[in-house]
PDB file of N, CA, C and O in Angstrom:
ATOM      1  N   UNK A   1      64.311  -6.374  39.743  1.00  0.00           N
ATOM      2  CA  UNK A   1      63.986  -6.578  38.337  1.00  0.00           C
ATOM      3  C   UNK A   1      65.085  -7.245  37.611  1.00  0.00           C
ATOM      4  O   UNK A   1      66.250  -6.919  37.839  1.00  0.00           O
ATOM      5  N   UNK A   2      64.786  -8.163  36.748  1.00  0.00           N
ATOM      6  CA  UNK A   2      65.796  -8.924  36.012  1.00  0.00           C
ATOM      7  C   UNK A   2      66.292  -8.141  34.823  1.00  0.00           C
ATOM      8  O   UNK A   2      65.524  -7.393  34.218  1.00  0.00           O
ATOM      9  N   UNK A   3      67.581  -8.294  34.461  1.00  0.00           N
ATOM     10  CA  UNK A   3      68.041  -7.621  33.249  1.00  0.00           C
ATOM     11  C   UNK A   3      67.138  -7.881  32.055  1.00  0.00           C
ATOM     12  O   UNK A   3      66.536  -8.952  31.982  1.00  0.00           O
ATOM     13  N   UNK A   4      67.017  -6.949  31.116  1.00  0.00           N
ATOM     14  CA  UNK A   4      66.170  -7.091  30.043  1.00  0.00           C
ATOM     15  C   UNK A   4      66.959  -6.717  28.709  1.00  0.00           C
ATOM     16  O   UNK A   4      67.932  -5.962  28.710  1.00  0.00           O
ATOM     17  N   UNK A   5      66.471  -7.287  27.650  1.00  0.00           N
ATOM     18  CA  UNK A   5      67.037  -7.011  26.344  1.00  0.00           C
ATOM     19  C   UNK A   5      66.022  -6.268  25.482  1.00  0.00           C
ATOM     20  O   UNK A   5      64.851  -6.633  25.380  1.00  0.00           O
ATOM     21  N   UNK A   6      66.539  -5.206  24.868  1.00  0.00           N
ATOM     22  CA  UNK A   6      65.805  -4.321  24.065  1.00  0.00           C
ATOM     23  C   UNK A   6      66.419  -4.204  22.625  1.00  0.00           C
ATOM     24  O   UNK A   6      67.635  -4.159  22.438  1.00  0.00           O
ATOM     25  N   UNK A   7      65.518  -4.160  21.661  1.00  0.00           N
ATOM     26  CA  UNK A   7      66.037  -4.022  20.286  1.00  0.00           C
ATOM     27  C   UNK A   7      66.427  -2.477  20.226  1.00  0.00           C
ATOM     28  O   UNK A   7      65.976  -1.663  21.031  1.00  0.00           O
ATOM     29  N   UNK A   8      67.240  -2.175  19.275  1.00  0.00           N
ATOM     30  CA  UNK A   8      67.678  -0.753  19.078  1.00  0.00           C
ATOM     31  C   UNK A   8      66.459   0.171  18.849  1.00  0.00           C
ATOM     32  O   UNK A   8      66.397   1.283  19.373  1.00  0.00           O
ATOM     33  N   UNK A   9      65.531  -0.308  18.079  1.00  0.00           N
ATOM     34  CA  UNK A   9      64.275   0.434  17.828  1.00  0.00           C
ATOM     35  C   UNK A   9      63.572   0.740  19.143  1.00  0.00           C
ATOM     36  O   UNK A   9      63.275   1.883  19.492  1.00  0.00           O
ATOM     37  N   UNK A  10      63.326  -0.367  19.850  1.00  0.00           N
ATOM     38  CA  UNK A  10      62.593  -0.218  21.101  1.00  0.00           C
ATOM     39  C   UNK A  10      63.323   0.649  22.103  1.00  0.00           C
ATOM     40  O   UNK A  10      62.706   1.446  22.809  1.00  0.00           O
ATOM     41  N   UNK A  11      64.597   0.501  22.165  1.00  0.00           N
ATOM     42  CA  UNK A  11      65.504   1.358  23.077  1.00  0.00           C
ATOM     43  C   UNK A  11      65.327   2.870  22.682  1.00  0.00           C
ATOM     44  O   UNK A  11      65.214   3.737  23.548  1.00  0.00           O
ATOM     45  N   UNK A  12      65.309   3.133  21.404  1.00  0.00           N
ATOM     46  CA  UNK A  12      65.219   4.559  20.916  1.00  0.00           C
ATOM     47  C   UNK A  12      63.846   5.140  21.331  1.00  0.00           C
ATOM     48  O   UNK A  12      63.727   6.252  21.845  1.00  0.00           O
ATOM     49  N   UNK A  13      62.774   4.264  21.055  1.00  0.00           N
ATOM     50  CA  UNK A  13      61.347   4.734  21.345  1.00  0.00           C
ATOM     51  C   UNK A  13      61.115   4.845  22.755  1.00  0.00           C
ATOM     52  O   UNK A  13      60.285   5.659  23.159  1.00  0.00           O
ATOM     53  N   UNK A  14      61.809   4.056  23.618  1.00  0.00           N
ATOM     54  CA  UNK A  14      61.487   4.155  25.042  1.00  0.00           C
ATOM     55  C   UNK A  14      62.669   4.372  25.907  1.00  0.00           C
ATOM     56  O   UNK A  14      62.884   3.733  26.937  1.00  0.00           O
ATOM     57  N   UNK A  15      63.479   5.381  25.393  1.00  0.00           N
ATOM     58  CA  UNK A  15      64.862   5.574  25.971  1.00  0.00           C
ATOM     59  C   UNK A  15      64.757   5.969  27.574  1.00  0.00           C
ATOM     60  O   UNK A  15      65.611   5.581  28.371  1.00  0.00           O
ATOM     61  N   UNK A  16      63.793   6.659  27.911  1.00  0.00           N
ATOM     62  CA  UNK A  16      63.726   7.087  29.367  1.00  0.00           C
ATOM     63  C   UNK A  16      63.380   5.747  30.218  1.00  0.00           C
ATOM     64  O   UNK A  16      63.864   5.603  31.341  1.00  0.00           O
ATOM     65  N   UNK A  17      62.607   4.869  29.697  1.00  0.00           N
ATOM     66  CA  UNK A  17      62.399   3.635  30.361  1.00  0.00           C
ATOM     67  C   UNK A  17      63.597   2.778  30.447  1.00  0.00           C
ATOM     68  O   UNK A  17      63.849   2.131  31.463  1.00  0.00           O
ATOM     69  N   UNK A  18      64.359   2.767  29.363  1.00  0.00           N
ATOM     70  CA  UNK A  18      65.618   1.968  29.382  1.00  0.00           C
ATOM     71  C   UNK A  18      66.617   2.532  30.412  1.00  0.00           C
ATOM     72  O   UNK A  18      67.259   1.782  31.147  1.00  0.00           O
ATOM     73  N   UNK A  19      66.728   3.834  30.443  1.00  0.00           N
ATOM     74  CA  UNK A  19      67.612   4.466  31.409  1.00  0.00           C
ATOM     75  C   UNK A  19      67.165   4.177  32.797  1.00  0.00           C
ATOM     76  O   UNK A  19      68.010   3.861  33.635  1.00  0.00           O
ATOM     77  N   UNK A  20      65.887   4.260  33.114  1.00  0.00           N
ATOM     78  CA  UNK A  20      65.326   3.936  34.451  1.00  0.00           C
ATOM     79  C   UNK A  20      65.662   2.578  34.790  1.00  0.00           C
ATOM     80  O   UNK A  20      66.125   2.369  35.912  1.00  0.00           O
ATOM     81  N   UNK A  21      65.472   1.473  33.859  1.00  0.00           N
ATOM     82  CA  UNK A  21      65.741   0.181  34.074  1.00  0.00           C
ATOM     83  C   UNK A  21      67.162  -0.074  34.303  1.00  0.00           C
ATOM     84  O   UNK A  21      67.485  -0.950  35.106  1.00  0.00           O
ATOM     85  N   UNK A  22      68.078   0.637  33.648  1.00  0.00           N
ATOM     86  CA  UNK A  22      69.502   0.559  33.785  1.00  0.00           C
ATOM     87  C   UNK A  22      69.980   0.910  35.141  1.00  0.00           C
ATOM     88  O   UNK A  22      71.010   0.405  35.587  1.00  0.00           O
ATOM     89  N   UNK A  23      69.216   1.823  35.864  1.00  0.00           N
ATOM     90  CA  UNK A  23      69.644   2.139  37.115  1.00  0.00           C
ATOM     91  C   UNK A  23      69.425   0.997  38.073  1.00  0.00           C
ATOM     92  O   UNK A  23      70.010   1.007  39.157  1.00  0.00           O
ATOM     93  N   UNK A  24      68.648   0.048  37.750  1.00  0.00           N
ATOM     94  CA  UNK A  24      68.314  -1.133  38.577  1.00  0.00           C
ATOM     95  C   UNK A  24      69.161  -2.319  38.204  1.00  0.00           C
ATOM     96  O   UNK A  24      69.643  -3.040  39.077  1.00  0.00           O
ATOM     97  N   UNK A  25      69.362  -2.544  36.847  1.00  0.00           N
ATOM     98  CA  UNK A  25      70.080  -3.772  36.349  1.00  0.00           C
ATOM     99  C   UNK A  25      70.598  -3.378  34.957  1.00  0.00           C
ATOM    100  O   UNK A  25      70.014  -2.546  34.263  1.00  0.00           O
ATOM    101  N   UNK A  26      71.691  -3.995  34.587  1.00  0.00           N
ATOM    102  CA  UNK A  26      72.223  -3.770  33.203  1.00  0.00           C
ATOM    103  C   UNK A  26      71.168  -4.108  32.180  1.00  0.00           C
ATOM    104  O   UNK A  26      70.451  -5.096  32.338  1.00  0.00           O
ATOM    105  N   UNK A  27      71.052  -3.291  31.104  1.00  0.00           N
ATOM    106  CA  UNK A  27      70.134  -3.558  29.977  1.00  0.00           C
ATOM    107  C   UNK A  27      70.912  -3.755  28.741  1.00  0.00           C
ATOM    108  O   UNK A  27      71.822  -3.000  28.399  1.00  0.00           O
ATOM    109  N   UNK A  28      70.519  -4.819  28.066  1.00  0.00           N
ATOM    110  CA  UNK A  28      71.234  -5.277  26.821  1.00  0.00           C
ATOM    111  C   UNK A  28      70.431  -4.578  25.605  1.00  0.00           C
ATOM    112  O   UNK A  28      69.202  -4.627  25.564  1.00  0.00           O
ATOM    113  N   UNK A  29      71.120  -3.991  24.721  1.00  0.00           N
ATOM    114  CA  UNK A  29      70.490  -3.458  23.486  1.00  0.00           C
ATOM    115  C   UNK A  29      70.994  -4.374  22.350  1.00  0.00           C
ATOM    116  O   UNK A  29      72.194  -4.606  22.201  1.00  0.00           O
ATOM    117  N   UNK A  30      70.008  -4.899  21.537  1.00  0.00           N
ATOM    118  CA  UNK A  30      70.445  -5.825  20.474  1.00  0.00           C
ATOM    119  C   UNK A  30      70.171  -5.091  19.080  1.00  0.00           C
ATOM    120  O   UNK A  30      69.276  -4.266  18.900  1.00  0.00           O
ATOM    121  N   UNK A  31      71.038  -5.502  18.180  1.00  0.00           N
ATOM    122  CA  UNK A  31      70.910  -5.118  16.749  1.00  0.00           C
ATOM    123  C   UNK A  31      70.809  -6.327  15.818  1.00  0.00           C
ATOM    124  O   UNK A  31      71.728  -7.144  15.762  1.00  0.00           O
ATOM    125  N   UNK A  32      69.749  -6.438  15.121  1.00  0.00           N
ATOM    126  CA  UNK A  32      69.579  -7.624  14.324  1.00  0.00           C
ATOM    127  C   UNK A  32      69.612  -8.879  15.208  1.00  0.00           C
ATOM    128  O   UNK A  32      70.188  -9.897  14.823  1.00  0.00           O
ATOM    129  N   UNK A  33      69.018  -8.806  16.343  1.00  0.00           N
ATOM    130  CA  UNK A  33      68.937  -9.901  17.206  1.00  0.00           C
ATOM    131  C   UNK A  33      70.242 -10.384  18.049  1.00  0.00           C
ATOM    132  O   UNK A  33      70.253 -11.338  18.827  1.00  0.00           O
ATOM    133  N   UNK A  34      71.217  -9.631  17.774  1.00  0.00           N
ATOM    134  CA  UNK A  34      72.571  -9.875  18.452  1.00  0.00           C
ATOM    135  C   UNK A  34      72.883  -8.806  19.467  1.00  0.00           C
ATOM    136  O   UNK A  34      72.668  -7.622  19.206  1.00  0.00           O
ATOM    137  N   UNK A  35      73.385  -9.197  20.613  1.00  0.00           N
ATOM    138  CA  UNK A  35      73.823  -8.063  21.545  1.00  0.00           C
ATOM    139  C   UNK A  35      74.790  -7.085  21.044  1.00  0.00           C
ATOM    140  O   UNK A  35      75.870  -7.460  20.588  1.00  0.00           O
ATOM    141  N   UNK A  36      74.462  -5.854  21.105  1.00  0.00           N
ATOM    142  CA  UNK A  36      75.242  -4.769  20.618  1.00  0.00           C
ATOM    143  C   UNK A  36      75.851  -3.831  21.672  1.00  0.00           C
ATOM    144  O   UNK A  36      76.952  -3.301  21.521  1.00  0.00           O
ATOM    145  N   UNK A  37      75.090  -3.665  22.716  1.00  0.00           N
ATOM    146  CA  UNK A  37      75.561  -2.776  23.765  1.00  0.00           C
ATOM    147  C   UNK A  37      74.842  -3.053  25.089  1.00  0.00           C
ATOM    148  O   UNK A  37      73.746  -3.612  25.099  1.00  0.00           O
ATOM    149  N   UNK A  38      75.457  -2.664  26.193  1.00  0.00           N
ATOM    150  CA  UNK A  38      74.854  -2.773  27.540  1.00  0.00           C
ATOM    151  C   UNK A  38      74.783  -1.421  28.181  1.00  0.00           C
ATOM    152  O   UNK A  38      75.777  -0.697  28.235  1.00  0.00           O
ATOM    153  N   UNK A  39      73.675  -1.090  28.643  1.00  0.00           N
ATOM    154  CA  UNK A  39      73.446   0.175  29.351  1.00  0.00           C
ATOM    155  C   UNK A  39      73.491  -0.019  30.921  1.00  0.00           C
ATOM    156  O   UNK A  39      72.644  -0.749  31.435  1.00  0.00           O
ATOM    157  N   UNK A  40      74.314   0.520  31.596  1.00  0.00           N
ATOM    158  CA  UNK A  40      74.310   0.407  33.090  1.00  0.00           C
ATOM    159  C   UNK A  40      74.274   1.750  33.728  1.00  0.00           C
ATOM    160  O   UNK A  40      74.643   2.785  33.172  1.00  0.00           O
ATOM    161  N   UNK A  41      73.770   1.651  35.016  1.00  0.00           N
ATOM    162  CA  UNK A  41      73.661   2.947  35.805  1.00  0.00           C
ATOM    163  C   UNK A  41      74.997   3.467  36.163  1.00  0.00           C
ATOM    164  O   UNK A  41      76.050   2.835  36.075  1.00  0.00           O
ATOM    165  N   UNK A  42      74.849   4.679  36.574  1.00  0.00           N
ATOM    166  CA  UNK A  42      76.188   5.394  36.932  1.00  0.00           C
ATOM    167  C   UNK A  42      76.862   4.749  38.232  1.00  0.00           C
ATOM    168  O   UNK A  42      78.085   4.674  38.354  1.00  0.00           O
ATOM    169  N   UNK A  43      75.991   4.308  39.154  1.00  0.00           N
ATOM    170  CA  UNK A  43      76.588   3.707  40.377  1.00  0.00           C
ATOM    171  C   UNK A  43      77.374   2.476  39.995  1.00  0.00           C
ATOM    172  O   UNK A  43      78.480   2.263  40.490  1.00  0.00           O
ATOM    173  N   UNK A  44      76.783   1.623  39.075  1.00  0.00           N
ATOM    174  CA  UNK A  44      77.500   0.366  38.604  1.00  0.00           C
ATOM    175  C   UNK A  44      78.763   0.812  37.930  1.00  0.00           C
ATOM    176  O   UNK A  44      79.831   0.268  38.211  1.00  0.00           O
ATOM    177  N   UNK A  45      78.684   1.777  37.054  1.00  0.00           N
ATOM    178  CA  UNK A  45      79.832   2.124  36.290  1.00  0.00           C
ATOM    179  C   UNK A  45      80.979   2.728  37.231  1.00  0.00           C
ATOM    180  O   UNK A  45      82.162   2.449  37.032  1.00  0.00           O
ATOM    181  N   UNK A  46      80.603   3.493  38.168  1.00  0.00           N
ATOM    182  CA  UNK A  46      81.578   3.935  39.134  1.00  0.00           C
ATOM    183  C   UNK A  46      82.181   2.765  39.929  1.00  0.00           C
ATOM    184  O   UNK A  46      83.391   2.737  40.150  1.00  0.00           O
ATOM    185  N   UNK A  47      81.397   1.849  40.339  1.00  0.00           N
ATOM    186  CA  UNK A  47      81.919   0.632  41.010  1.00  0.00           C
ATOM    187  C   UNK A  47      82.933  -0.140  40.203  1.00  0.00           C
ATOM    188  O   UNK A  47      83.980  -0.533  40.717  1.00  0.00           O
ATOM    189  N   UNK A  48      82.613  -0.368  38.885  1.00  0.00           N
ATOM    190  CA  UNK A  48      83.463  -0.960  37.985  1.00  0.00           C
ATOM    191  C   UNK A  48      84.799  -0.221  37.784  1.00  0.00           C
ATOM    192  O   UNK A  48      85.862  -0.843  37.783  1.00  0.00           O
ATOM    193  N   UNK A  49      84.733   1.147  37.610  1.00  0.00           N
ATOM    194  CA  UNK A  49      85.911   1.856  37.511  1.00  0.00           C
ATOM    195  C   UNK A  49      86.831   1.802  38.747  1.00  0.00           C
ATOM    196  O   UNK A  49      88.053   1.722  38.627  1.00  0.00           O
ATOM    197  N   UNK A  50      86.171   1.851  40.000  1.00  0.00           N
ATOM    198  CA  UNK A  50      87.006   1.763  41.154  1.00  0.00           C
ATOM    199  C   UNK A  50      87.768   0.391  41.233  1.00  0.00           C
ATOM    200  O   UNK A  50      88.926   0.310  41.645  1.00  0.00           O
ATOM    201  N   UNK A  51      87.009  -0.703  40.795  1.00  0.00           N
ATOM    202  CA  UNK A  51      87.556  -2.020  40.846  1.00  0.00           C
ATOM    203  C   UNK A  51      88.733  -2.136  39.887  1.00  0.00           C
ATOM    204  O   UNK A  51      89.755  -2.758  40.178  1.00  0.00           O
ATOM    205  N   UNK A  52      88.524  -1.460  38.643  1.00  0.00           N
ATOM    206  CA  UNK A  52      89.604  -1.525  37.680  1.00  0.00           C
ATOM    207  C   UNK A  52      90.814  -0.801  38.133  1.00  0.00           C
ATOM    208  O   UNK A  52      91.936  -1.265  37.929  1.00  0.00           O
ATOM    209  N   UNK A  53      90.610   0.365  38.765  1.00  0.00           N
ATOM    210  CA  UNK A  53      91.787   1.128  39.371  1.00  0.00           C
ATOM    211  C   UNK A  53      92.520   0.372  40.476  1.00  0.00           C
ATOM    212  O   UNK A  53      93.740   0.430  40.627  1.00  0.00           O
ATOM    213  N   UNK A  54      91.670  -0.359  41.254  1.00  0.00           N
ATOM    214  CA  UNK A  54      92.224  -1.122  42.333  1.00  0.00           C
ATOM    215  C   UNK A  54      93.126  -2.264  41.849  1.00  0.00           C
ATOM    216  O   UNK A  54      94.094  -2.625  42.519  1.00  0.00           O
ATOM    217  N   UNK A  55      92.815  -2.800  40.736  1.00  0.00           N
ATOM    218  CA  UNK A  55      93.529  -3.932  40.274  1.00  0.00           C
ATOM    219  C   UNK A  55      94.693  -3.559  39.283  1.00  0.00           C
ATOM    220  O   UNK A  55      95.557  -4.382  38.982  1.00  0.00           O
ATOM    221  N   UNK A  56      94.671  -2.246  38.781  1.00  0.00           N
ATOM    222  CA  UNK A  56      95.714  -1.848  37.872  1.00  0.00           C
ATOM    223  C   UNK A  56      97.024  -1.575  38.682  1.00  0.00           C
ATOM    224  O   UNK A  56      96.991  -0.933  39.732  1.00  0.00           O
ATOM    225  N   UNK A  57      98.145  -2.070  38.174  1.00  0.00           N
ATOM    226  CA  UNK A  57      99.436  -1.787  38.895  1.00  0.00           C
ATOM    227  C   UNK A  57      99.838  -0.227  38.700  1.00  0.00           C
ATOM    228  O   UNK A  57      99.513   0.421  37.705  1.00  0.00           O
ATOM    229  N   UNK A  58     100.474   0.207  39.622  1.00  0.00           N
ATOM    230  CA  UNK A  58     100.999   1.610  39.553  1.00  0.00           C
ATOM    231  C   UNK A  58     102.194   1.616  38.725  1.00  0.00           C
ATOM    232  O   UNK A  58     102.806   0.573  38.491  1.00  0.00           O
ATOM    233  N   UNK A  59     102.583   2.849  38.232  1.00  0.00           N
ATOM    234  CA  UNK A  59     103.755   2.991  37.406  1.00  0.00           C
ATOM    235  C   UNK A  59     104.935   2.447  38.154  1.00  0.00           C
ATOM    236  O   UNK A  59     105.713   1.659  37.618  1.00  0.00           O
ATOM    237  N   UNK A  60     105.077   2.873  39.424  1.00  0.00           N
ATOM    238  CA  UNK A  60     106.091   2.402  40.302  1.00  0.00           C
ATOM    239  C   UNK A  60     106.227   0.815  40.403  1.00  0.00           C
ATOM    240  O   UNK A  60     107.311   0.232  40.365  1.00  0.00           O
ATOM    241  N   UNK A  61     105.006   0.201  40.534  1.00  0.00           N
ATOM    242  CA  UNK A  61     104.975  -1.319  40.506  1.00  0.00           C
ATOM    243  C   UNK A  61     105.614  -1.837  39.206  1.00  0.00           C
ATOM    244  O   UNK A  61     106.459  -2.732  39.196  1.00  0.00           O
ATOM    245  N   UNK A  62     105.172  -1.242  38.166  1.00  0.00           N
ATOM    246  CA  UNK A  62     105.610  -1.740  36.832  1.00  0.00           C
ATOM    247  C   UNK A  62     107.113  -1.597  36.767  1.00  0.00           C
ATOM    248  O   UNK A  62     107.771  -2.520  36.285  1.00  0.00           O
ATOM    249  N   UNK A  63     107.700  -0.507  37.217  1.00  0.00           N
ATOM    250  CA  UNK A  63     109.164  -0.329  37.143  1.00  0.00           C
ATOM    251  C   UNK A  63     109.862  -1.263  38.013  1.00  0.00           C
ATOM    252  O   UNK A  63     110.869  -1.806  37.559  1.00  0.00           O
ATOM    253  N   UNK A  64     109.461  -1.542  39.250  1.00  0.00           N
ATOM    254  CA  UNK A  64     110.000  -2.501  40.124  1.00  0.00           C
ATOM    255  C   UNK A  64     109.895  -3.896  39.655  1.00  0.00           C
ATOM    256  O   UNK A  64     110.702  -4.742  40.040  1.00  0.00           O
ATOM    257  N   UNK A  65     108.919  -4.175  38.825  1.00  0.00           N
ATOM    258  CA  UNK A  65     108.759  -5.598  38.237  1.00  0.00           C
ATOM    259  C   UNK A  65     109.669  -5.781  37.032  1.00  0.00           C
ATOM    260  O   UNK A  65     109.692  -6.875  36.469  1.00  0.00           O
ATOM    261  N   UNK A  66     110.352  -4.861  36.643  1.00  0.00           N
ATOM    262  CA  UNK A  66     111.280  -5.051  35.436  1.00  0.00           C
ATOM    263  C   UNK A  66     112.343  -6.010  35.877  1.00  0.00           C
ATOM    264  O   UNK A  66     112.754  -6.016  37.037  1.00  0.00           O
ATOM    265  N   UNK A  67     112.798  -6.838  34.927  1.00  0.00           N
ATOM    266  CA  UNK A  67     113.865  -7.675  35.213  1.00  0.00           C
ATOM    267  C   UNK A  67     115.204  -7.037  35.592  1.00  0.00           C
ATOM    268  O   UNK A  67     115.564  -6.004  35.027  1.00  0.00           O
ATOM    269  N   UNK A  68     115.929  -7.610  36.509  1.00  0.00           N
ATOM    270  CA  UNK A  68     117.185  -7.017  36.899  1.00  0.00           C
ATOM    271  C   UNK A  68     118.346  -7.812  36.311  1.00  0.00           C
ATOM    272  O   UNK A  68     118.594  -8.930  36.762  1.00  0.00           O
ATOM    273  N   UNK A  69     119.054  -7.292  35.340  1.00  0.00           N
ATOM    274  CA  UNK A  69     120.139  -8.061  34.709  1.00  0.00           C
ATOM    275  C   UNK A  69     121.416  -7.406  34.754  1.00  0.00           C
ATOM    276  O   UNK A  69     122.289  -7.711  33.942  1.00  0.00           O
ATOM    277  N   UNK A  70     121.609  -6.484  35.684  1.00  0.00           N
ATOM    278  CA  UNK A  70     122.835  -5.764  35.901  1.00  0.00           C
ATOM    279  C   UNK A  70     123.320  -5.068  34.611  1.00  0.00           C
ATOM    280  O   UNK A  70     124.511  -5.046  34.298  1.00  0.00           O
ATOM    281  N   UNK A  71     122.416  -4.546  33.935  1.00  0.00           N
ATOM    282  CA  UNK A  71     122.710  -3.720  32.713  1.00  0.00           C
ATOM    283  C   UNK A  71     123.388  -4.430  31.563  1.00  0.00           C
ATOM    284  O   UNK A  71     123.908  -3.765  30.667  1.00  0.00           O
ATOM    285  N   UNK A  72     123.403  -5.659  31.551  1.00  0.00           N
ATOM    286  CA  UNK A  72     124.085  -6.508  30.506  1.00  0.00           C
ATOM    287  C   UNK A  72     123.078  -6.784  29.310  1.00  0.00           C
ATOM    288  O   UNK A  72     122.061  -7.456  29.480  1.00  0.00           O
ATOM    289  N   UNK A  73     123.387  -6.286  28.227  1.00  0.00           N
ATOM    290  CA  UNK A  73     122.488  -6.429  27.065  1.00  0.00           C
ATOM    291  C   UNK A  73     123.322  -7.086  25.953  1.00  0.00           C
ATOM    292  O   UNK A  73     124.452  -6.669  25.697  1.00  0.00           O
ATOM    293  N   UNK A  74     122.767  -8.107  25.297  1.00  0.00           N
ATOM    294  CA  UNK A  74     123.490  -8.592  24.175  1.00  0.00           C
ATOM    295  C   UNK A  74     123.719  -7.654  23.046  1.00  0.00           C
ATOM    296  O   UNK A  74     122.766  -6.993  22.633  1.00  0.00           O
ATOM    297  N   UNK A  75     124.879  -7.537  22.518  1.00  0.00           N
ATOM    298  CA  UNK A  75     125.132  -6.534  21.447  1.00  0.00           C
ATOM    299  C   UNK A  75     124.859  -7.231  20.062  1.00  0.00           C
ATOM    300  O   UNK A  75     125.275  -8.367  19.837  1.00  0.00           O
ATOM    301  N   UNK A  76     124.151  -6.509  19.155  1.00  0.00           N
ATOM    302  CA  UNK A  76     123.818  -7.116  17.878  1.00  0.00           C
ATOM    303  C   UNK A  76     125.033  -7.064  17.140  1.00  0.00           C
ATOM    304  O   UNK A  76     125.916  -6.217  17.271  1.00  0.00           O
ATOM    305  N   UNK A  77     125.013  -8.217  16.199  1.00  0.00           N
ATOM    306  CA  UNK A  77     126.185  -8.185  15.242  1.00  0.00           C
ATOM    307  C   UNK A  77     125.809  -7.529  13.973  1.00  0.00           C
ATOM    308  O   UNK A  77     125.108  -8.052  13.106  1.00  0.00           O
ATOM    309  N   UNK A  78     126.367  -6.251  13.924  1.00  0.00           N
ATOM    310  CA  UNK A  78     126.088  -5.416  12.821  1.00  0.00           C
ATOM    311  C   UNK A  78     127.471  -5.032  12.093  1.00  0.00           C
ATOM    312  O   UNK A  78     128.525  -4.895  12.715  1.00  0.00           O
ATOM    313  N   UNK A  79     127.354  -4.889  10.828  1.00  0.00           N
ATOM    314  CA  UNK A  79     128.534  -4.491  10.100  1.00  0.00           C
ATOM    315  C   UNK A  79     128.664  -2.980  10.141  1.00  0.00           C
ATOM    316  O   UNK A  79     127.645  -2.321   9.936  1.00  0.00           O
ATOM    317  N   UNK A  80     129.702  -2.422  10.361  1.00  0.00           N
ATOM    318  CA  UNK A  80     129.939  -0.966  10.350  1.00  0.00           C
ATOM    319  C   UNK A  80     129.728  -0.425   8.969  1.00  0.00           C
ATOM    320  O   UNK A  80     130.033  -1.065   7.962  1.00  0.00           O
ATOM    321  N   UNK A  81     129.208   0.751   8.951  1.00  0.00           N
ATOM    322  CA  UNK A  81     128.948   1.397   7.653  1.00  0.00           C
ATOM    323  C   UNK A  81     130.258   2.026   7.102  1.00  0.00           C
ATOM    324  O   UNK A  81     131.056   2.589   7.852  1.00  0.00           O
ATOM    325  N   UNK A  82     130.452   1.904   5.727  1.00  0.00           N
ATOM    326  CA  UNK A  82     131.620   2.538   5.191  1.00  0.00           C
ATOM    327  C   UNK A  82     131.410   3.985   5.060  1.00  0.00           C
ATOM    328  O   UNK A  82     130.417   4.400   4.463  1.00  0.00           O
ATOM    329  N   UNK A  83     132.297   4.806   5.588  1.00  0.00           N
ATOM    330  CA  UNK A  83     132.154   6.259   5.441  1.00  0.00           C
ATOM    331  C   UNK A  83     133.248   6.775   4.467  1.00  0.00           C
ATOM    332  O   UNK A  83     134.414   6.393   4.573  1.00  0.00           O
ATOM    333  N   UNK A  84     132.848   7.636   3.533  1.00  0.00           N
ATOM    334  CA  UNK A  84     133.846   8.225   2.585  1.00  0.00           C
ATOM    335  C   UNK A  84     133.859   9.645   2.916  1.00  0.00           C
ATOM    336  O   UNK A  84     132.908  10.393   2.687  1.00  0.00           O
ATOM    337  N   UNK A  85     134.960  10.002   3.462  1.00  0.00           N
ATOM    338  CA  UNK A  85     135.085  11.450   3.872  1.00  0.00           C
ATOM    339  C   UNK A  85     135.927  12.222   2.714  1.00  0.00           C
ATOM    340  O   UNK A  85     136.162  13.425   2.821  1.00  0.00           O
TER     341      UNK A  85
END
């Protein structure tokens, strides 16, 4: 079955049908004729989450990707504060 577009009102009135259709293919919900949301089945959502996690770098990868500059940082040119003791 091809993806379908539903108005918000139709989606509210036929919510069970929209959910069943979303299990087969993503369903677009429109508001004032413009796409507002997409309803997808749980299996598709889980697949997308796994894909996202597989592509996301680990914390260790991020740390190892940091530039190595031997700890040399340019020192800002700041005027020392006058302290009156």
